[in-house]
C-alpha positions in Angstrom: -63.6 -8.6 -4.2 -62.3 -9.5 -0.8 -59.2 -11.6 -0.6 -59.8 -14.7 1.5 -57.4 -17.2 2.8 -58.3 -20.8 3.5 -57.5 -22.4 6.9 -54.5 -24.1 5.3 -53.3 -20.8 4.0 -53.6 -19.2 7.4 -51.6 -22.1 8.9 -49.0 -21.8 6.2 -48.6 -18.1 6.9 -48.3 -18.8 10.6 -45.5 -21.3 9.8 -43.8 -18.8 7.5 -43.9 -15.9 10.0 -42.7 -18.2 12.8 -39.8 -19.3 10.6 -39.0 -15.6 9.8 -38.9 -14.8 13.5 -36.7 -17.7 14.3 -34.2 -16.9 11.5 -34.4 -13.2 12.4 -33.3 -14.0 16.0 -30.5 -16.2 14.7 -29.4 -13.4 12.4 -29.3 -10.9 15.3 -27.2 -13.3 17.3 -24.8 -13.9 14.4 -24.5 -10.2 13.7 -23.5 -9.5 17.3 -20.9 -12.3 17.2 -19.2 -11.4 13.9 -19.2 -7.7 14.8 -17.5 -8.5 18.2 -20.3 -7.2 20.4 -19.6 -9.9 22.9 -15.9 -8.8 23.4 -15.1 -6.1 26.0 -11.9 -4.3 24.9 -9.6 -3.4 27.8 -8.3 0.1 28.1 -4.8 1.5 28.5 -5.1 1.2 32.3 -5.7 -2.6 32.2 -3.4 -4.8 34.3 0.0 -5.3 32.8 -0.5 -9.0 32.7 -3.5 -8.7 30.3 -3.5 -7.9 26.6 -5.0 -4.4 26.1 -6.7 -3.2 23.0 -6.4 0.3 24.3 -2.6 0.1 24.5 -2.4 -1.5 21.1 -4.5 1.4 19.7 -1.9 3.9 21.0 0.7 2.3 18.7 -1.9 2.2 15.9 -2.6 5.9 16.3 1.1 6.7 15.8 1.5 4.4 12.8 -1.7 5.3 10.9 -2.3 8.9 11.9 1.0 10.6 13.0 3.2 8.7 10.6 0.4 8.0 8.0 1.1 6.3 4.7 3.9 3.7 4.9 4.5 2.7 1.3 7.8 1.7 -0.2 9.5 4.9 -1.4 7.7 7.2 1.1 9.3 8.7 4.2 6.7 7.1 6.4 8.0 3.6 5.9 11.4 4.4 7.4 9.8 6.4 10.2 7.6 3.4 11.1 10.6 1.1 11.2 12.3 3.6 13.6 9.2 3.7 15.8 8.9 0.0 16.0 12.5 -0.5 16.9 12.4 2.3 19.5 9.4 0.6 21.2 11.2 -2.7 21.3 14.3 -1.1 22.8 12.1 0.3 25.6 10.9 -3.3 26.3 14.5 -4.6 26.3 15.6 -2.0 28.9 12.9 -3.0 31.4 13.1 -6.8 30.8 13.9 -9.0 33.8 17.3 -10.7 34.2 15.7 -14.2 33.5 15.0 -13.4 29.8 17.2 -12.5 26.9 16.0 -10.0 24.3 17.8 -9.5 21.0 16.7 -6.8 18.5 17.9 -6.5 14.9 17.1 -4.2 12.0 18.1 -6.0 8.9 18.3 -4.9 5.3 17.2 -7.6 2.8 18.0 -8.1 -0.8 17.1 -10.9 -3.2 15.4 -12.1 -6.3 13.0 -15.0 -7.0 10.2 -16.2 -9.3 6.6 -16.7 -8.3 3.1 -17.1 -9.7 0.8 -14.4 -8.5 -2.9 -14.1 -9.6 -2.1 -16.9 -12.0 0.7 -15.0 -13.8 4.4 -15.8 -13.7 6.7 -13.0 -12.6 10.2 -12.4 -11.3 10.9 -10.2 -8.4 14.1 -8.3 -7.6 14.5 -6.3 -4.5 17.0 -4.4 -2.4 17.2 -2.3 0.8 14.0 -3.5 2.3 13.8 -3.2 6.1 12.8 -5.9 8.6 12.7 -5.3 12.4 13.2 -8.4 14.4 13.0 -9.2 18.1 13.8 -12.5 19.8 12.7 -13.2 23.3 14.2 -16.3 25.0 15.3 -17.6 28.4 18.9 -16.9 29.4 19.6 -20.6 29.0 18.3 -20.9 25.5 20.6 -21.9 22.6 20.9 -20.3 19.2 19.5 -23.4 17.5 16.5 -23.9 19.8 13.2 -24.3 17.9 11.3 -21.0 18.1 7.8 -19.6 17.4 7.5 -16.8 14.9 4.9 -14.0 14.9 4.9 -12.2 11.6 3.2 -9.0 10.5 4.0 -6.2 8.0 4.2 -2.5 8.6 4.2 -1.3 5.0 0.8 -0.1 3.7 -0.8 -0.3 0.2 -0.7 2.5 -2.3 -2.8 5.5 -1.2 -3.8 4.0 2.2 -2.9 4.8 5.8 -3.1 1.1 6.4 -4.8 1.1 9.8 -6.4 -2.3 9.3 -3.9 -3.6 6.7 -1.7 -4.0 8.6 -1.1 -1.4 11.3 -3.5 -3.3 13.4 -1.2 -6.4 13.1 1.9 -4.4 14.1 0.0 -2.8 17.0 -1.2 -6.2 18.2 2.4 -7.6 18.0 3.9 -4.7 19.9 1.3 -5.2 22.7 2.0 -8.9 22.6 5.7 -8.3 23.0 5.1 -6.0 25.9 2.8 -8.5 27.5 5.5 -11.2 27.1 8.0 -9.0 28.9 5.8 -7.5 31.6 3.9 -10.7 32.5 7.0 -12.4 33.9 6.5 -15.4 31.6 9.7 -17.0 30.5 9.2 -18.6 27.2 10.4 -22.3 27.2 11.3 -21.8 23.6 12.3 -18.5 21.9 9.6 -16.2 20.5 10.5 -14.2 17.4 8.6 -11.1 16.3 9.2 -10.3 12.7 8.0 -6.8 11.7 8.5 -7.0 7.9 8.6 -3.9 5.7 7.7 -5.2 2.3 4.6 -7.5 2.2 2.5 -5.3 -0.2 5.3 -5.6 -2.8 4.5 -9.4 -3.1 5.8 -10.9 0.1 9.4 -9.6 -0.2 10.1 -9.0 3.5 9.2 -12.5 4.5 11.2 -13.9 1.6 14.2 -11.9 2.6 14.0 -13.2 6.2 13.7 -16.8 5.1 16.6 -16.6 2.7 19.1 -14.5 4.6 18.5 -14.5 8.4 20.3 -16.8 10.8 17.1 -17.5 12.8 15.0 -18.7 9.8 16.1 -22.3 10.3 15.1 -22.3 13.9 11.4 -21.5 13.3 9.3 -24.5 14.4 5.9 -22.8 14.1 4.6 -19.5 12.9 1.6 -17.3 13.1 1.0 -14.9 10.2 -1.2 -12.0 11.2 -3.0 -10.2 8.3 -6.0 -8.1 7.6 -8.3 -8.0 4.6 -10.6 -5.6 6.4 -10.9 -3.6 9.6 -11.9 -6.2 12.1 -14.6 -8.8 12.9 -13.8 -12.4 12.8 -10.0 -13.0 13.0 -10.4 -16.2 10.9 -7.8 -18.9 10.4 -7.9 -19.0 6.6 -4.9 -21.3 6.1 -3.3 -23.9 8.3 -0.5 -26.4 7.7 1.5 -28.2 6.6 -0.2 -31.1 8.4 -2.9 -30.9 11.1 -0.7 -30.0 14.1 -1.1 -26.1 13.8 -4.9 -26.3 13.6 -5.0 -28.8 16.6 -2.9 -26.3 18.7 -5.3 -23.6 17.7 -8.4 -25.7 18.5 -7.0 -26.5 21.9 -5.8 -23.1 22.9 -7.8 -20.3 21.2 -9.8 -18.2 23.7 -12.2 -17.0 21.0 -11.9 -19.7 18.3 -12.6 -18.4 14.8 -11.6 -21.0 12.3 -13.1 -23.5 9.9 -11.3 -25.8 7.5 -13.6 -24.9 4.6 -11.8 -21.5 4.4 -8.8 -23.4 3.0 -11.0 -24.6 0.2 -12.2 -21.1 -0.7 -9.0 -19.1 -0.1 -7.2 -20.0 -3.4 -10.1 -18.5 -5.3 -9.7 -15.1 -3.8 -7.3 -12.7 -5.5 -4.3 -12.1 -3.4 -1.8 -13.9 -1.2 -0.1 -13.6 2.3 3.2 -14.3 3.9 1.9 -17.7 4.9 2.8 -18.8 1.4 6.5 -18.0 1.9 6.8 -19.7 5.3 4.6 -22.8 4.8 4.8 -23.5 1.1 7.4 -21.9 -1.1 10.5 -21.6 1.2 10.0 -22.9 4.7 7.6 -25.9 4.9 7.0 -24.6 8.4 3.8 -25.5 10.3 1.8 -22.4 10.9 -1.5 -20.4 10.9 -2.7 -17.7 8.6 -5.0 -15.5 10.7 -6.9 -12.7 8.9 -9.4 -9.9 9.8 -12.1 -10.4 7.2 -14.9 -7.9 7.9 -14.7 -4.3 6.7 -13.5 -5.3 3.3 -15.0 -2.0 1.9 -12.0 -0.2 3.3 -9.3 -2.7 2.4 -6.5 -1.0 0.3 -8.3 2.3 0.3 -7.7 5.7 1.9 -10.6 5.0 4.2 -8.7 2.3 6.0 -8.4 4.5 9.1 -8.3 3.8 12.8 -11.9 5.0 13.1 -13.1 2.1 10.9 -11.8 -0.6 13.2 -14.4 -2.7 14.9 -14.0 -2.4 18.7 -13.1 -5.7 20.3 -11.4 -7.1 17.2 -7.9 -6.4 18.4 -8.7 -7.5 21.9 -9.9 -10.9 20.7 -6.9 -11.2 18.4 -4.5 -10.4 21.2 -5.9 -12.9 23.7 -5.9 -15.6 21.0 -2.3 -14.8 20.1 -1.1 -15.0 23.6 -2.7 -18.4 24.2 -1.7 -19.9 20.9 1.9 -18.7 21.1 2.3 -20.2 24.6 0.8 -23.5 23.3 3.2 -23.6 20.4 6.1 -22.8 22.7 5.2 -25.5 25.2 4.6 -28.2 22.5 6.9 -31.2 22.2 6.3 -31.1 18.4 8.0 -27.8 18.0 11.1 -28.6 15.9 13.6 -26.6 14.0 14.3 -27.1 10.3 17.0 -29.7 10.8 14.9 -31.7 13.3 11.9 -31.7 11.0 13.9 -32.9 8.1 15.5 -35.7 10.2 12.1 -36.8 11.4 10.8 -37.0 7.8 13.7 -39.1 6.7 13.4 -41.4 9.7 9.6 -41.8 9.4 9.8 -41.9 5.5 6.2 -40.5 5.5 4.6 -37.7 3.5 3.1 -34.7 5.3 0.0 -35.3 7.3 -3.2 -34.4 5.6 -5.3 -31.5 6.7 -7.7 -32.0 9.5 -11.4 -31.0 9.6 -12.2 -28.3 12.2 -14.7 -25.5 12.8 -15.8 -23.1 15.5 -19.3 -23.0 16.7 -20.2 -19.3 17.0 -16.7 -18.6 18.3 -17.7 -20.4 21.5 -15.8 -23.6 21.1 -14.0 -25.7 18.4 -14.7 -29.1 17.0 -11.7 -30.8 15.6 -11.1 -34.3 14.1 -8.5 -35.8 11.9 -8.7 -36.7 8.3 -8.8 -40.4 9.1 -11.8 -39.8 11.4 -13.4 -37.7 8.7 -13.1 -40.7 6.3 -15.2 -42.7 8.7 -17.6 -40.1 10.0 -18.4 -38.5 6.6 -19.3 -41.9 5.0 -21.8 -42.8 7.7 -24.7 -40.6 6.3 -24.5 -42.1 2.8 -24.3 -45.5 4.4 -27.5 -44.8 6.4 -29.2 -43.5 3.3 -28.4 -46.6 1.3 -29.2 -49.1 4.1 -32.5 -47.5 5.2 -34.6 -49.0 2.4 -33.4 -52.4 3.3 -34.0 -51.8 7.0 -37.6 -50.7 6.3 -38.1 -53.8 4.2 -36.8 -56.1 7.0 -39.1 -54.3 9.5 -42.0 -54.7 7.0 -43.0 -51.1 7.4 -45.3 -50.0 4.6 -45.4 -53.5 3.1 -43.2 -52.5 0.2 -40.1 -54.0 -1.4 -36.7 -52.5 -0.6 -36.3 -51.5 -4.2 -39.6 -49.6 -4.4 -38.6 -47.8 -1.1 -35.2 -46.9 -2.5 -36.8 -45.7 -5.7 -39.0 -43.4 -3.6 -35.9 -42.2 -1.7 -34.2 -41.4 -5.0 -37.3 -39.4 -6.2 -37.2 -37.5 -3.0 -33.5 -36.8 -3.5 -34.1 -35.6 -7.1 -37.0 -33.4 -5.9 -34.8 -31.6 -3.4 -31.9 -31.3 -5.8 -34.3 -29.6 -8.2 -35.4 -27.3 -5.4 -31.8 -26.3 -4.6 -31.1 -25.6 -8.2 -34.2 -23.5 -8.5 -33.2 -21.7 -5.3 -30.1 -20.5 -7.1 -31.7 -20.0 -10.6 -34.7 -18.0 -9.5 -32.7 -15.2 -7.7 -30.4 -15.1 -10.7 -33.3 -14.5 -13.0 -34.6 -11.7 -10.7 -31.2 -10.1 -10.6 -30.9 -10.1 -14.4 -34.4 -8.7 -14.8 -33.6 -5.9 -12.4 -30.5 -4.9 -14.3 -32.4 -4.8 -17.6 -34.6 -2.0 -16.1 -31.9 -0.2 -14.1 -29.0 2.1 -15.0 -26.6 0.7 -12.5 -25.5 -2.6 -11.0 -24.7 -3.6 -7.4 -27.5 -1.6 -5.8 -27.0 -3.7 -2.7 -23.3 -2.9 -2.3 -23.5 -0.2 0.3 -26.6 -1.8 1.9 -26.2 -5.6 2.1 -29.6 -6.0 3.7 -31.1 -5.1 0.3 -29.5 -8.2 -1.2 -31.0 -10.4 1.4 -34.4 -8.7 1.0 -34.3 -9.2 -2.8 -33.0 -12.7 -3.0 -34.1 -14.7 0.1 -37.9 -14.6 -0.7 -37.4 -15.6 -4.4 -34.9 -18.2 -3.4 -37.5 -19.7 -1.0 -39.9 -19.8 -3.9 -37.4 -21.8 -5.8 -37.1 -24.3 -3.0 -40.9 -24.7 -2.8 -41.7 -24.9 -6.5 -41.1 -28.7 -6.7 -43.4 -29.2 -3.7 -46.1 -27.2 -5.4 -45.7 -28.8 -8.8 -45.8 -32.3 -7.4 -48.1 -31.6 -4.5 -50.9 -33.7 -6.0 -48.6 -36.5 -7.0 -47.5 -38.8 -4.1 -43.8 -39.7 -4.2 -44.5 -43.0 -2.4 -44.4 -45.8 -5.0 -47.3 -48.2 -4.9 -49.1 -46.6 -1.9 -52.2 -44.4 -2.0 -51.9 -40.8 -1.2 -54.2 -41.1 1.8 -52.1 -44.0 3.2 -48.9 -42.1 2.6 -50.1 -39.1 4.4 -50.9 -41.2 7.5 -47.5 -42.9 7.7 -44.7 -41.6 9.9 -41.7 -39.8 8.8 -39.5 -42.9 8.7 -40.6 -43.8 5.2 -41.3 -40.3 3.9 -39.2 -40.0 0.8 -39.1 -36.3 1.1 -37.2 -36.5 4.4 -34.8 -39.2 3.2 -34.4 -37.3 -0.1 -33.2 -34.2 1.7 -31.0 -36.4 4.0 -29.6 -38.2 1.0 -28.8 -34.9 -0.7 -26.6 -33.7 2.3 -25.1 -37.2 2.6 -24.0 -37.2 -1.0 -22.5 -33.7 -0.7 -20.6 -34.9 2.4 -19.2 -37.8 0.4 -18.4 -35.5 -2.5 -16.4 -33.2 -0.3 -14.5 -36.2 1.1 -13.7 -37.7 -2.3 -12.5 -34.3 -3.6 -10.1 -34.0 -0.8 -11.7 -30.8 0.5 -12.1 -29.9 4.2 -15.6 -28.4 4.2 -17.6 -31.6 4.5 -18.4 -30.8 8.1 -21.0 -28.3 6.8 -23.2 -31.0 5.3 -22.2 -33.7 7.7 -23.5 -31.6 10.6 -26.8 -31.1 8.8 -27.2 -34.8 8.2 -26.5 -35.6 11.9 -29.0 -33.0 13.0 -31.6 -34.3 10.7 -31.3 -37.8 12.2 -31.8 -36.3 15.7 -34.8 -34.4 14.4 -36.2 -37.6 12.8 -36.0 -39.4 16.2 -37.7 -36.5 18.0 -40.4 -36.3 15.4 -40.9 -40.1 15.4 -41.7 -40.0 19.1 -43.9 -36.9 18.7 -46.0 -38.5 16.1 -47.1 -41.1 18.6 -48.4 -38.3 20.9 -49.7 -36.0 18.2 -50.8 -36.3 14.6 -48.0 -36.3 12.1 -49.6 -33.2 10.5 -49.7 -31.4 13.9 -47.8 -28.2 14.5 -46.6 -29.7 17.8 -45.0 -32.6 15.9 -43.4 -30.1 13.6 -42.0 -28.2 16.6 -40.5 -31.4 18.0 -38.8 -31.8 14.6 -37.5 -28.2 14.4 -36.1 -28.0 18.0 -33.2 -30.4 17.5 -32.3 -28.6 14.3 -32.0 -25.2 15.8 -28.3 -25.5 16.8 -27.3 -26.7 13.4 -29.4 -24.1 11.6 -28.0 -21.4 13.7 -24.5 -22.4 12.6 -25.7 -22.4 9.0 -26.9 -18.9 9.4 -23.6 -18.0 11.0 -21.5 -19.5 8.3 -23.7 -18.6 5.4 -24.5 -15.1 6.5 -20.8 -14.3 7.1 -19.9 -15.8 3.7 -22.5 -13.6 1.9 -21.4 -10.4 3.8 -17.8 -11.1 3.0 -18.6 -11.7 -0.7 -20.7 -8.5 -0.9 -17.8 -6.4 0.5 -15.3 -8.0 -1.8 -17.4 -7.4 -5.0 -16.1 -3.8 -5.1 -12.6 -5.0 -5.8 -12.9 -8.4 -7.6 -12.2 -6.9 -11.0 -14.3 -5.8 -14.0 -15.2 -8.0 -17.0 -15.8 -6.3 -20.3 -19.4 -5.5 -21.2 -22.0 -6.6 -21.8 -21.6 -9.6 -19.6 -19.4 -8.0 -17.0 -22.3 -5.7 -16.1 -24.3 -8.7 -14.8 -21.6 -10.7 -13.1 -21.5 -9.3 -9.5 -25.3 -9.4 -9.2 -25.5 -12.9 -10.5 -22.8 -14.1 -8.1 -24.4 -12.5 -5.1 -27.8 -13.8 -6.1 -26.5 -17.3 -6.6 -24.6 -17.4 -3.2 -27.6 -16.0 -1.3 -29.8 -18.5 -3.0 -27.5 -21.4 -2.1 -27.2 -20.2 1.5 -31.0 -19.9 1.7 -31.5 -23.4 0.4 -28.9 -24.7 2.8 -30.4 -23.0 5.9 -34.0 -23.8 5.0 -33.5 -27.2 3.4 -33.7 -29.4 6.5 -37.1 -27.9 7.4 -38.7 -28.5 4.1 -39.7 -32.2 4.6 -42.0 -31.2 7.5 -42.8 -27.5 6.9 -42.9 -27.8 3.1 -46.5 -29.0 2.9 -47.7 -25.9 4.8 -45.5 -23.5 2.8 -46.1 -25.0 -0.6 -49.2 -23.0 -1.3 -49.9 -20.6 -4.2 -50.9 -17.8 -1.8 -47.5 -18.0 0.0 -45.6 -18.2 -3.2 -47.4 -15.2 -4.5 -46.6 -13.3 -1.3 -42.9 -14.2 -1.5 -42.7 -13.1 -5.1 -44.4 -9.9 -4.3 -41.8 -9.3 -1.5 -39.0 -9.9 -4.0 -40.5 -7.6 -6.6 -41.0 -4.9 -3.9 -37.4 -5.3 -2.7 -36.2 -5.1 -6.3 -38.1 -1.9 -6.9 -36.9 -0.5 -3.6 -33.2 -1.4 -4.2 -33.3 0.4 -7.6 -33.9 3.7 -5.7 -30.6 3.4 -3.8 -27.2 4.5 -5.0 -24.7 1.6 -4.9 -21.9 3.5 -3.1 -21.3 5.6 0.0 -18.4 6.8 2.2 -18.8 3.6 4.2 -18.8 1.6 0.9 -16.7 3.5 -1.6 -16.2 2.8 -5.3 -12.6 2.1 -6.2 -11.0 4.1 -9.0 -7.5 3.8 -10.3 -6.0 7.1 -11.6 -2.7 7.0 -13.4 -0.9 10.1 -14.7 1.1 8.6 -17.5 4.3 10.0 -19.0 5.9 8.6 -22.1 9.6 9.3 -22.0 12.2 9.1 -24.9 15.3 9.4 -22.8 16.4 10.6 -19.4 15.3 14.2 -20.0 12.4 14.2 -22.5 8.7 13.6 -22.1 7.0 12.9 -25.5 3.5 12.3 -24.3 1.2 12.6 -21.2 -2.3 11.4 -20.4 -4.7 10.8 -17.6 -5.7 7.1 -17.5 -8.6 5.9 -15.4 -9.9 2.4 -14.6 -12.4 0.7 -12.2 -12.5 -2.7 -10.6 -16.2 -3.4 -10.5 -19.1 -3.7 -12.9 -20.2 0.0 -12.9 -18.1 1.4 -15.7 -16.3 4.7 -16.1 -19.3 6.3 -18.0 -21.4 5.6 -14.9 -18.7 7.2 -12.7 -18.4 10.4 -14.8 -22.2 10.7 -15.0 -22.3 11.0 -11.2 -19.0 13.0 -10.9 -19.8 16.0 -13.1 -17.0 18.2 -11.8 -14.5 15.5 -12.9 -16.1 15.3 -16.3 -16.0 19.0 -16.7 -12.3 19.2 -15.7 -11.6 16.5 -18.4 -13.5 18.6 -21.0 -16.1 15.9 -21.6 -18.9 18.4 -22.1 -22.3 18.6 -20.5 -23.5 15.6 -22.5 -20.6 13.4 -21.3 -19.3 12.8 -24.8 -16.7 10.0 -25.0 -15.9 10.7 -28.7 -12.7 12.6 -27.8 -11.5 9.9 -25.4 -9.5 6.8 -26.2 -9.4 3.4 -24.7 -6.4 3.0 -22.4 -4.7 -0.3 -23.5 -3.6 -2.9 -21.0 0.1 -2.1 -21.8 -0.4 1.4 -20.3 -1.1 -0.3 -16.9 2.1 -2.4 -17.0 3.4 -0.9 -13.8 0.6 -2.7 -11.9 1.1 -6.1 -13.5 -0.6 -8.6 -12.9 -3.2 -6.6 -10.9 -3.9 -4.7 -14.1 -5.7 -7.8 -15.4 -8.6 -7.0 -13.1 -9.2 -3.8 -15.1 -11.4 -3.4 -18.2 -13.0 -0.4 -20.0 -10.1 1.9 -19.1 -10.1 5.3 -20.6 -7.4 7.8 -21.6 -7.6 11.6 -21.6 -5.0 14.1 -22.8 -2.9 15.8 -20.1 0.0 18.3 -19.9 3.5 17.3 -18.8 4.9 20.8 -18.0 4.6 20.6 -14.2 6.4 17.2 -14.1 9.3 18.6 -16.2 9.7 21.4 -13.7 9.7 19.0 -10.7 12.0 16.3 -11.9 15.3 17.0 -13.8 15.7 13.5 -15.1 13.5 10.4 -15.7 14.0 6.6 -15.7 16.3 5.4 -18.4 17.8 2.0 -19.5 21.1 1.7 -21.3 24.0 -0.7 -21.9 26.9 0.1 -19.6 29.4 -2.1 -21.4 29.7 -3.9 -24.7 27.8 -7.0 -25.4 29.4 -10.3 -24.7 29.3 -12.6 -27.8 29.4 -16.4 -27.5 29.9 -19.3 -29.9 26.7 -20.3 -31.6 25.3 -16.8 -32.0 24.2 -16.2 -28.4 25.0 -12.9 -26.7 24.8 -11.3 -23.3 23.6 -7.7 -22.9 24.8 -5.7 -19.9 22.3 -3.1 -18.8 22.1 -0.3 -16.3 18.7 1.0 -15.1 18.7 4.6 -13.9 15.6 5.9 -12.0 16.4 9.5 -12.6 15.5 12.0 -10.0 12.2 10.4 -9.0 11.7 10.7 -5.2 8.9 8.2 -4.2 9.3 5.2 -6.4 7.1 2.3 -5.3 8.0 -0.3 -8.0 9.6 -0.6 -11.5 8.4 -3.2 -14.0 10.4 -4.6 -16.9 8.6 -6.3 -19.8 11.2 -8.2 -21.9 10.4 -9.8 -25.3 12.8 -11.5 -27.7 14.9 -14.7 -27.7 15.7 -14.5 -24.0 17.5 -17.6 -22.7 18.8 -16.5 -19.3 19.2 -13.4 -17.1 20.9 -12.3 -13.9 17.6 -12.3 -11.8 16.2 -15.2 -9.8 19.4 -17.3 -9.8 19.4 -17.1 -13.6 16.1 -18.9 -13.9 13.5 -17.4 -16.2 9.8 -17.5 -15.2 7.2 -18.9 -17.5 6.6 -16.4 -20.3 3.4 -14.4 -20.4 1.3 -12.9 -23.2 -0.1 -9.5 -22.4 -3.2 -8.6 -24.3 -2.5 -11.0 -27.2 1.0 -9.6 -27.7 4.3 -11.6 -28.0 5.5 -13.8 -25.2 7.4 -11.8 -22.6 9.1 -12.1 -19.3 8.1 -9.8 -16.5 10.3 -8.6 -13.7 9.4 -6.2 -10.8 12.1 -4.3 -9.1 11.8 -2.4 -5.8 13.9 -0.8 -3.2 15.5 2.6 -2.9 19.3 3.0 -3.4 21.8 5.6 -4.6 23.1 3.0 -6.9 21.6 2.1 -10.3 20.3 -1.4 -11.0 22.7 -3.4 -13.1 21.8 -6.7 -14.7 22.4 -8.8 -17.8 20.1 -10.5 -20.3 21.2 -13.4 -22.4 19.8 -13.9 -25.9 20.0 -17.2 -27.8 20.4 -15.4 -31.2 21.2 -12.0 -32.7 17.5 -11.2 -32.9 16.7 -7.9 -31.0 15.6 -7.8 -27.4 12.9 -5.3 -26.5 12.6 -4.0 -23.0 9.6 -1.9 -22.0 10.0 -0.1 -18.7 7.3 1.2 -16.3 8.1 3.1 -13.1 5.5 4.0 -10.5 6.2 7.2 -8.6 3.9 8.4 -5.8 4.5 12.1 -6.5 1.7 13.8 -8.4 1.7 17.2 -10.0 -0.7 19.9 -8.7 -3.1 19.5 -11.7 -3.4 15.8 -11.1 -4.0 16.4 -7.4 -6.7 18.9 -8.1 -8.4 16.4 -10.5 -8.2 13.7 -7.8 -9.8 16.1 -5.3 -12.8 16.7 -7.5 -14.1 13.1 -7.1 -17.0 12.8 -4.7 -16.5 11.4 -1.3 -18.1 8.0 -2.2 -15.1 7.4 -4.5 -11.8 6.2 -3.3 -9.1 7.1 -5.8 -5.7 5.3 -5.9 -3.6 7.9 -7.8 0.1 7.9 -8.9 2.4 8.8 -11.7 3.7 6.2 -14.2 6.7 6.7 -16.4 6.8 4.5 -19.6 9.7 4.0 -22.0 10.8 1.4 -24.5 14.3 0.2 -25.6 15.7 -2.2 -28.1 19.1 -4.0 -27.7 
């Protein structure tokens, strides 16, 4: 039997395909913007008074390729410091007589407590290197307020760190050259801080703030970071107050910022030096600017120079130059003493955050919090007043209450549609996983996620229109009469408008800064309503021409919705490979559910404003069937693809564990593996048969001989280890390590305990790292009646319970030295104190290196050796 479409169905499909073309063109535009296609990078032969990506890449090539890995404990870190200092010395030699350049290489030590990933820890460090350059006019004073540019040159474990954060250092070196060669004399000093210990939990920045003479002169700072390999260089945090974001909005050449990022950033695992400067130790106004695309390679061995998106460093550099000059010229640039005096004189709290966003990186829109209080309440006021206005104008001959009741029903209808736009993709995601042997099939190919979840999300949006198609929402008016009336009293339009108005108000009341997203939609819908109102007088309200007059004013806002929502979905997909694994069975579903829900929400947000007019054409069973068939086809297609590739690797943590009894004995050894996404280790070994064979798992991949690797085994990575689940342990030999190292980490009392009245005592301990050569970090886990210690100004962090065990205090120690660590622990009673020690060394024996090399190319393995020991005092 032939499949026939009615004239209404044909019109509906025309509208659907027209919308698909429109959104497709918007997506192409957005893709070119976020991937920097509109930026032309300048080469090494560019004029000396211009920032050049080509020249910056020369520095990056040295840092990431010639020097390579720059982790604490590795030779590359010191070599990178020498290279940076040498480049700065060259600049100093050719600087003009009208500027003063000061260069310092400082060694920082310290100890402090912090909360990281929600866990309290104490950090002790020594012998970390910062390289600092201060450029000022010859007439400047030592106490003049200055502008700080900060970036770190150390790299994460197992990574060459081209993006994170070799790109930051390269940008700063080119920025420093430009400052010298351009002939610009900064009216206020410019300080470049190349800090060497960010990856160890912000230690370099802390050392600068606590020990350096220039720290109190900082009047504003720009922290440069990378959570990927390029793309949008987004302002993710700004403050305290609104001044830094205002300077950015007024001066950025390629503005890439929106205040909603500050609402989302605290949810993302991790932190930056912004925290040290603006929150914990400085209260300095500043910006946190971060590369966000290319998250597949973040903290992996694939973070290489070749992965950088061309144009990204060029855009960053031009922005840095303009923003730095704006800060330096600002009358609001104050040193620490001046800021404190101003606060006391004004007797006012810090200004609240402003609302700001860029439009496709073309220009910025900025308004204060006070302006937002007024602007963001206007939509809800219009929504509430419109029924009364219609009653006064006697439109439709209904009471204001019946009109408001119709509006409320329209609001409820759209709310249900938004909920279903999220729920329906989640259901499809779960159904796919029930019939598939792996999760995250979209990970390496994000377009699959959009293909799977956008059509079924659109179905969810349209379901309420289909269900209530035959039931007019207009109270007390016939269906025929309602269809002939203009949009002004159409409850579906005002219901959608009211939905966005309520969300705008909710953002405002919650103190969040992302209300501009829904506010802009509300404003655009009003413009579209006016356009449609005039179009109805010329054409029928059911005419496609009238619909076009409604859609055209919405295009700029919808384009921005695609820009913001598409980038959010892409960023989230890339980060799903490192967000942590939750124990099965629920953990298997979590990433797909999250991605499905976000894409559903973004779809409803992008399409929602069109539904009042286009909905009656799209809400047809034939179109819903077509959309469902598209989703099913995409689901079936996606199941045929493997989740990972070289361009989107799976992350695996490989720890060669050694249990030591004293400084010379190894009593146990194992290979421990863990993953940080929902595809577990059995999935990994199934697709890595050579690794399984090396581990003697057999052809049937039997896990009977394996043991679970408890969380305590991963103590050296605390608190990042809480992102792991389903870890496995395999037996390993220790002979090669005994041949390589003559002694191992050991903790002992170096003098008798000090006893006090009341039964308390002080234990004096010495921590010896043995003959280990490439120590990254050491972790102490202390349990017992601890009342004080010599770390962190004798202040204990909040105790933590690891895996249901007793409350303990965690301290991380880092920094190479020929001297042993010495410290004391004070107990409130004679009860024993237990100290568990874990030391991460980057050296691996040949057998472990061979095992690591057997993993396929779509796997990125972070590998190291860990030495565990336990002591009682």
